[in-house]
C-alpha positions, 0 to 999 in steps of 0.5 A: 479516739481513746474511747473508741480504742477502749471499746475495741479492746473491750469487744475483742480482748479480755485485757483489763481496760479503764471503764467508760464513764458513759454508755457508748454512742453508735458513732463511737462503736463505728469508729472503734472498728478502725482500731480493730487492727490496732487490737490485733497489733497489741495481741501480736506484740504480746505474743511476740514478746512471749516468743522473745522471752522464751526463745530458748524453749522447745518450739513445740512447747513454745507453740503450745504456750503461744496458742494458749495465750492467744486464745486467752487474750481473745477469750475464745471470741472468734472461735465461738463465732467459728463454732456457731458458723460451722453448726449453722452451715451444716445444719442449715442445709443451704437455707438462709433462714434456717442457717441464721436461726441455728447460728443463734443457738449457743450450743455447739454440736460435733461439727463445731467442735471438730472444726475448732479442733482442726483450726487449733491443731493447724495453728499449733502445727504452723506455729511449731515450725515458724517458732523454730526460727525468728517468727517475731514479724509473723506473730505481729502481723497475723493477728493484725490481718485477722482483725483487718479482714473483719474491717474489710468485710464490714466495708464491703459486705452487708450486715444481715441482722438489723438491730443486732449487736453488730449493727452500729459497728457496721452502720457507723463505720467510717468506710473511706478511712477503713479502706485506707487502713486496710491499704496501710496494713498491706503496705506494712506487710510487704515492708516487713516480709518483703517477697513473702509479704506479697505472696501472703497478700495474694493468699489472704485475698483469695481466702477473703474472696472465697469466704465473702462469696460463701457468706453472701451466697448463703446469707446475703451478707455477714453476721457477728459469727461469720466475722469471727469465723473469718478472723480465725480461718484467715489467721490459720490460712496466713500461718499455714501459708507462711510455713510454706514460704520459710526459707 
């Protein structure tokens, strides 16, 4: 299990972790998906710690610092997926094969840059409002939910690039355990946020179903890029929803 956690940290963050002594097996990659929410919790704990350490700072300055650290911790991995997905979605013009081909192009066009800027701007605005109060639980939970949605997509949706880098994660994923893990995160959300947590679950469920429908309708399933896009978009949705629930 330690190897699976290390693999999850290596994939989803730029945090220093011990080097593995042997190449990972497909089964280990599949089990590492179970630790994606744990990686989110690590990210959230670091962001919450920054919030605690700089409690005296102006909320706007603190929001900028939290967002910068958030991006640095992930290396912009999910933002890259969002950019590739945006370019492919617009350039693909409704065609599945064209969309998948454009998604492989490492270059980012104006649409991708615009989408990334809008997502970061939305996150900053929401963080600025939330960090004016006690946002410790929010900072803990939102990164967890972003990565939990990746797990839920892998459990419920076909992976459409056979032989791709994400194939072993999707093929070897322990599905029953993953579903139970998603339920556990939902229970923890309600326990920490109470009524707001219940509303947040409804909002995230609607967002998840909408994105899943879009991925299936256009692509027949998900790719690594759409998984990253899902994480970014639903993190943003969660932050914006929580700003509306602040008393």
